[in-house]
Structures are given as C-alpha cells and as structure tokens.
N, C-alpha and C positions, 0 to 999 in steps of 0.2 A: 342618635343625636343627643346632645347634652341638654337640650332645652326641655321645657316642661311638657307634659302630655295633655295640656288643656286643649280641648277641641276648639278649632278655629271656626270661622264662618264656613258655611256649607260650600262644597265645591262649585266652581263656576259652571254654568251651563255652556257646553261646547257647541260651536256652530256645526251644522251638518257637514260631514266629510272631514272634520278636524282630526278625528281619531285616525282615519286612513292616512291623512297627510303626515301626521307625526311618524307613523310606521314606515311610510315611504322615505321620509327624511332619514330614519334609522338605517334603511337599506343603503342609501347614498353614503352615509358616514361609515358604515361597515365596509363598503367597497373601498373607501379611502384608506382605512386602516389595513385592509387586506393587502393593498399595494405596498404600503410601507413595511409591513411584516414580511412580505415575500422578498423584498429587496434586501432585507437584513441578512437573509440566509441563502438566497439563490446563487450568489457568487461562489459559495464555498466549493461546490463541485467543479466550478470552472477554473479554479486556480491553476491546475496543471496545464490546461490549454492556454491560459493567459501567459503563463511562464514560458511556454514553448514559443509563443508567437512574438511577444514583446521583449523577451529576455530581460526582465527587471532584475536589479541587484537584490540582495537579501533585505536591505532597508526599504527599498522601493516596494518590494512585494509585501512587506509588513504594513506599509502605509496604504497600499491598494486595499487590503482587507480591513484595516482598522480605522481609516479616516472617516468612513460613513458613520459608524456609531459614535466616534469621537466628536465630530462636528455636530451631530444631532443632539447629543447630550449637552454640549456646551451652549447651544442656542435655544433650548427649550424654554427657559425662563424669559429670554428676550422676546421671542415671538409669542409666547403665551400671554404675556402682559401687554404686548403691542396689540393683540387681538381685542383685549378688554378696552383699549383706547380707541382704535380706529375701526373696529368691527371684526368679529370673529370669522364671518363668512368671507370678508374681503381677504383676510390673511390666508384662509384655507384655499381660496381660488388662486391667489398668488402662488401658494405652495404647489398646487396642481400644475400651473404653468411652468414653474421652475423645475419641478420633477420631470416633466415631459422633455424640456430642453436638455436637462442634464443627462437624461437617459439616452437621447440621441447622441450627445457628445461622447458618452461612455461607450456606446455600441461601436462607434467608428473611430475610437482612439487609436492613433498610430504609434504612440509612445507611452511608456509607463507614466511619465509626468502628466501627460494629458488625461490619462485614466484616473490618476490620483485627484487631479483638479475636478474632473467630472464627478467622481465619487464624493468629493467635498460638497459640491453643489447639490448632489442628491441628499446628503445629510442635512443641508440647510432647508431643502424642500420638505424633508421628513419632519424637521423641527417645527415648520409652519403647520403641517397637517396634523400631527399627533395631538397636541393640546387643544387645537381647534375642534377636533371631532368630539372630545370629551366635554368641552365647555358648551358647544352647541347642543349636545345631548342633554346636558344639565338644564339648558334653557327650554328645549322643546318638550321635555318631560318634567314639568314642575311637580307632579304628584310622585311622591317617593316610591310608592308601590309599583307604578308603571316604570319609573326610572330604574328600579332594581332589575326588572325584567329586561329592559333595554341594555343595561350594563352587562347582564349575563350573556345576551346575544353578542354584544360588542367584544367581550373577552373570549367567547368561543371562537369568533372569527379570527382574533389574534392568534389563538392556538393553531387554528387551521393554517394560517399564513406561514407561521414559523415551520410547520411540518411539511407543507406542500412545496416550500421554496427549493430545498435540495432535490426533491423528486421532479419538479418542473424543470429545474436547471439540468438535471441529468437527461431528461427527455429531449430538451432543446439541443443539447450538445451532441446527442446521437444523430440528429438530423440536420443541424445547422452549425455555424461557427459560434465561438464564445460570445460574440456581441449580441446574439439573439436573446440572451438572458436579460438584456437591458431593453431591447426593442419591444418586448412584450408589454412594457409600461405605457408605451405611446398610445396605442388605441384605447386603453383604459382611460388615459388622461383626456383624450379627445372626446370621449363620451362624458366623463365626469365634469368637465368644465361647463358645458352648456346646461347639463342636468342640474348641477349644483347651483348655478346662477339662477335657474328657474325655480327650484324647489326649496333650497335652504333658506331659512329666515335669517335676516341680519340681526345681530344683537351686539351690544357693547355694555360695559360697565358704566355706571353714572359717575365718572371721575370728573372733578372740577378743576384740579391742578394740571400742570404740564406733565408730559411723560418724561420720566427721569432717564434721559439718554445715557448720562454718565454712569448711573447705577446699572443700567442694562448692559453696557459694555464691560463694566467691572465684573458683573456676575458671569458673563460669557467667558471673559479671560480667566477668571478664577476657576470656573468649572473645567475649562479646557486644560489648565495646568494640572488640576487634581486628577481628572480622568486619564490624562496622558501618563502621569506618574503611576497611577494604579495599574494601567494596562502594561506598562513596562515591568512592574513587579510581577504581574501575572505571567509575563513572558519569561520569567526566571532571572531578570536583572537584579543585581545587588542593590540594597537600599542605599548604600554609601556611594553608588555611582552618581556622578554629577548630572547625568542625563535622566536620572530617576529622582534624586533628592531635590534638584533645583526646581523642576516643574511642580513637585508636591509642595515645597515650601512657598514658592511664589503664588501658586494657586490658592493655598490655604490662607495666606496673608491677604490676598485680594478678596476672598470671601468674607474674612473678618471685617475688612474695610467696608464691604458691601452691606453687611448686617448693621454695622455702626451707622452708616449713612442712612439706611432705611429707618432706623429708630429716631433719627433727628428730623427727617423730612415731615412736613405737614401732609403732603400727598405722596406717600411712599410708592415705589414700584411694586413691592410685595408687602402685603399687610402682615407683618410678623405677629400681630395679635391673634391671628388664626391658630398659632402654635400654643396659645394659652388655653385653647379648648382641648380638654383631655382626649376627646374622640378624634380630633384632627391630628394632633401630634402623635398619638398612639398608632393611628392608622398608617401614617408615614413611616414610623419606626417599624411597624410590622411588614410593610412592603420591602424596606431595606433588608431586614433580617431574613425574610423568606428568600429573597434573591441571593443574599450573601451565602445562605446555607446550601442552596441548591444549584445555582448556575454552574459552578465548577464541577459538580457531579455529572452534569450532562456531557462535558468534554471528556472526563475520566471514563464515563460509561462507554462512550464511543470508542475510546482507545481499548478498553477491556474487551469489547465485543469483536473488534477487528484484530488486535494484536495478540490477545491471549486466547480467545476462542477461534480465531482464524476466519471470521465471517467476512464476506465481501461487503463493500459499501451499500449495495442494494439490500442485502440481507440484514445489515445493521439498521438501515432505515426502517425496514419492516418490523424488526424486533422492538424498535422504539415507538412504532406507530400506536400500540395500545395506550401509551402514556398520553399521546395527543387526543385520542378518542375519549379517554377518561376525562381529560381536561375539558373537552367540548361538552361532555355530559354534565359535568359539574357547573359549567357556565349556564347551561340551559335550565337547570333545576335550581340554580343559586337563589333566584328571587323567592321561590317558594320556601326554601330552607331558611332564608333570612327572615321572612315573616314569621315562620314557626319557631325558630330557635333564638332569633335576635343576634346582633353583631358579636356580642361577647362570646356566646357559646359557639357560634359558627366559626369564627376565626380561631379561637382557642382549640376547638376540636379539629379544625383543619390542620393546624400545626401538629397536634398530637398524632393524627392519622398519617401525616407525612413523615413524622419521626418514626412511627411504626413501620412504614414502608422502607425507610432507610435502614433500620435495624434488621428487617427481613433480608435485605440485600447483602448484609454482612456474611450470610451463609454462602455467597458466591465463591467458587474456588477456581481451580484450573481447568475444570471440565464443564461442558455445557449442561445447563439445567433449565430447559425452556419453561416448565410450569412455574418454577421459582421466579424467573425473570418476568414472566407474564404477570404473576401476582404482585410482585414488587412494583413494576412499572404502572400497573393500573391504580394501585393505592397511591403511588407517588403523584400521578397526574391528577387524580380526583382530589387528593388532599391539598396539593399546591394551588390548584385553581379555586378551591373552596376558600382557602386563606386569602389569596389575592383578590378574589371577588368581594368578600366581606370587607376587606381593608379599603379597596378602591371605592366601594359604594359608601362606606361610612365617611371617608375623607371628602368625597365630592358632595355628599348631602350636608356635611357640617359646614362647608364653605359658603359664604354669602353668594347669592346669584351674580352680583356685579363683580365678584372676584373669581369667577369660575375659570377664566383662562389662566390666571396665576396659580390657582389651586391645582388645575390639571397639569400645568407645567411642573409644579413641585412634585406631584405624584410620579410623573414620567421620569423626572430627574432622579428621584429616589430609586426608581426601578433600575435605571442605568448605573447609578453609583453602586447600588447593592450588587448588581451583576459584576461590575468591574472589581470591587473589593473582594467579592466571593471567589472569583478566579484567582486573584492574587493570594488570598488567605489559604484557600483549600489547595491551591497549587503548591504553596510553600510547605503545607503539612504533608502533602503527597511526596514532594521531593525529599523532605527530611526523613520520611519513613522508608523511602525507596533506595536512596543512594548508598547508605552505609554498608549494606550487605554485599555490595559489589566490589568492595575494596580488598577483599581477601579471597578471591576465587582462585583456586590452584591453577597455575600455569598461565595466568593472564597478567601481562605487564601492567605496571602502575598507570602508565599513560592511557592504555586501553580501558582500564577500569574506570578512570576518571571520565573518559568520554562516554562510556556506557552509562554512567550515573546521571547524565543529562536527561535522558528519556528512554522509554522502552524501545521506541523505534530506532534510536541511535544505537542502543545496546544490540539489537538484532543485526544492524549493519556492521558493527565492530565484530560481532561473533562470526558473521559471514566472511569477513576478511581474514580473521584468525584461522578459521577452519579447524579440523581435527578435534581431538578430545577437549582442548582448551576452549574452542569456539562453542562446542556443545555444552560444556559446563557453564560458560558465561550465559548462554541463551537460557538454560534452565534456571540459573540463579536470578537472572533479570526477571523472568516470568514469575517466579515465586515471590520475589521481592515486590514486584508491582502489585500482586494480589494482596500481600501484606499491607502495602501502603494504601491500597484501596479500602481495606477494612478499617485502618486507622482514620482515614479521611471520612468514612461513613459515620464512625462513632463521634467525631468532632462535629460533623454536620447535624447528627441527631441531638447533640447537646445544645447547639444553637437553636434548633427548632423547638426544643422544650423550653428554652429561654423565651422564645417568641410566644409560646402558649401562656406563659406567666405574664408577659407584657400585655397580651390581649385581654387580660382580666380587667384592664382599665377602660375598656370600651363599654358603651351603654348595654344594659341587659336586654332591652327590647328595641325593636324597630319602631321608632315613634314618627308618626306622619302628621301630627297636628300643626306644627309650626316650623317655619324656616329658621335658620340660624340668626337672621337679622330681626326676628320677632314677628315677621309677617306670616299670615296664614299660608299654608302650602298651596301653591298654585295661584296666589294673589300677589301682584307686583308690589314691591316695597317702594319707598320714596325715590331712591336713586334709579330704580328700574322705570318708574313712572316718567321720570324726566327724559329717559331715552326711548320711550315707547313709540314716539313718532318716527324713530329711525328704523323700525323693523315692521314688517307686515304682521298683523295679528293672526294667530293660528287658532284662537279660541275666543269665544265671546262670553 
C-alpha cells in the first residue's frame, strides 16, 4: 500500500468464534468462485456433442461458446458497483439464483438460440458472483495479513476450477448427455443459497448519492463492444471488417464517455481517483499484462500437444495438469511470500520467473520432450499465480473498503480484457509467423495453400484431401511452420512479461499493514463504513 507505515491503534479484540466464522465465510465464497470457474471451461469438451444434437450454424456455435465470458466481462462493473450500493451479499445471492435457473435452461435447451440465451444469463449470474466474492472477502478480512492468506486460497480455488472443468465435463459426457455439464450447477446453488444467506455478512459502501444507472449501462455497453471486437480479432477476423471495427470503435467511444461522466459526477459510479494511487493503477496494469502475455499461449500449447505431438485430449489435459498444481501451490504460499518479499519483489520476480518458463519452452520442437514440458509448465504455473496473487492483493488492499465492489469489478474486468487482447495479439503474431511458409509448398495449389494457412488443423485436413506426396509435403511444412510460429509467439510473450517486471517496480516495497487506504487503522471501520454498520451483522467486537 502507498500509505505510511505508522502503526495504528491496536487490533480489535474479536468475539469468541469470530475467527472460525470468517474462515467458514471464505469456504462459502470459494465454493461460489469454483462454480463460476468450472462453468467457464466445462462446456469446451461438450461442443462436439452440442453440435451433433442442436445442429447450430457456425455463427451460432461461436456464440454458444463466447457469449458467457462476453456478457460476464461486460456486466462486472455494473453489478460490482451495484453491490456497493444495495448490499454485496444481496447481489451475490441473486447471482446464485440466476445461475441456478440459467443452468436448468441451458441443460434442457432444445435449440441453439435457447442455449445462447441461457449462456448469456449464466454470464450475468457470473458477473454478480465474481466481484461480490472478492468484495465480501475484503470486508470479512480487514487485517491485511489474514486477507492475503484468504486471497491465496481464493486464487488457488480459481486455478482448480479452470483445470477441473474439462475433466468434469469429459466424465459427465461419458455417462450422461451434454446437458449434464450444466445440471451439476443446480445442487451446488441449492446448497449455496441458504448457506450464504445464513453465514455471509451483508455489507455495502457508504454512498450518499444515487446510483448512476446511465453510467452503469454506458460502461456495460462499452465493455460489450470492446470485448466483442477483441474476441473477433482473436478469431482471426480482419481489423477492417465492419463486424470487428464497429464494435471496437463504438465500445471505445462509450468507455471514453463513461470516464468523462464519472469525472463530472459528485457521486461517481467508479471512483477514478483510485487510479491516482500508484499501487492500484500498477496492479491493474500488471493483471492486464500478465493475462495478455499468457492466455493465448494456453490455446497454442493445447494445439501443439494435440496436433504436433499427437496427444489425445485426455493426455493433453494431464500434460497441462502440472501447470494447475503449481498455480495452486503458489496461491497457498502466496501470503507468506508477500509478507517476506513485499509486493514489488513478489510481482516483479513472478513476471521474471514466468518469462524464464516461456523462454524454456522455446526449446520445444517436433518431438515430445516430457521433462522439458513438465519443467516449463511448473515454472509457468507458479510464476503466473505469483504475479496475479501479488497484483490482486495489492489492488484490493489499496482500494477503500466502501469501494471494494467497484475495485473487485475493475480487477476482474482487467483480467477479462487482458485475456481477450492476449488471444487477439498472440494469435495475430502466430498467424503472421505460421502462414507465409505454406505459400510455396511444391505440388500444392495456391487455393489449398491459402486454406492451410488459416490453422494447423485446417492444414491437416487439406493435406488429407490432397493425398500423395503433395499432401505429405504440406503436412510436414505446416507442422514445421507451426513450431516456428510457436517459438516467435513465445519470444513476444517473454518480452511482454519482462515489460511487466519493469512495471511492477512501481509497487510498494513492503507489505504495509498499519493503515487502510482511507486513512483508518486496519480492521477499524472508517466514517463511511460506520454509517452502514447497522446494515450488517458484526463479526468481531
């Protein structure tokens, strides 16, 4: 934190059982996050079954997969700031209910359009749940040392959910129909609703003015346009395409209007003054840069393992499992590392470790090298989680307690935008390095070469249709060109990560626990919190 290190008043004496209550609340919040993280990836393995049953068109299939993260990213700020106004627990419980209803609709969808609508509702429910979990965590753990440990557990659960999603989906598909991947949400929601209502404390920011509905809708529409445009770029669409350029331009324009409006309002929806704090703005930038540099690599790595090395989807998942295990380990020891090394060294070293992992993976070639992949993925998972943990903890601790919902929404939006931009940027680098070598393969017609330049999977299909020496030559050329493109992409990613290491030098040197960003002692409610104290049960005395 950027505040002083002056020791504040001694910590409050907690009521008997308060410690246990807080950790039970953490379990409930982690269960919420696990649900959202699972749903982001569980559908991936079910796409072939959905395609066979519902017969969606190419555009409909794209929307079935993309509408969930698209809607979720667009609505994060809206629901995060709404929770600050009407109560974070209330928004979280509404998110639970919406998530359960949308899951049932998705499971029994009879048409592609119905499934798209249900996935959009799931995205809205996820947008209610994600910032609420972080902001309630900020409220329940006022002491920064304990909060760092809680965030470590929270982030480890997120890593587990992302990894378990495809494995759970595959298991359900082997025994049931594709709708079962959504039905698994319903019993979890039926348990989470009453447990959350009973155990979670209500909290809200001490806002005096009205909620800026116009600003909330402007931010949602702007983020929707930007994320949609970025996703189309990541899918290989040209920048000049009206379906790509128009959403980007309109979305960026709406976001500019949103920022200008917030600066004029006496009671803004998002307090942009938080970005004046170096620790807050730097943390947000580090989250964006970390995801920008790495998320595209996950997709490319999956293609490399399956299409170049010839591994099955299950074998691919097992090869990537060490990355998740390392990320979980980093989350669990993150609090201790943060106390020992401080945010600056932790985030900067995390970036450097991740860059080293990426550079290690440039040795990958056309043949399988399990020890190399294991080393690279372990370093990658540990370094990435170390970076994101330090950045999230610094961002959340720097934000005033009454703005926790908005701050959490900004962090999650940064994560989503960084991921989308990363797919577009690294995908473009990959395509630029991959396609040129396929234009002059002996015996391959120009049209076939152009089609093969779209992706490695399409190149294999073209090679199969061609057959003979020309098909074999195209297959070898595509494989070698993909490996070359992977190396170039890894080098670009390493450069972005090293840039992030330099950016992290603006973070505080030490983890300071003496004062909150609004000047109050850590764990002691400030003036705006005191006004809202009657609205929530006390968890400590």
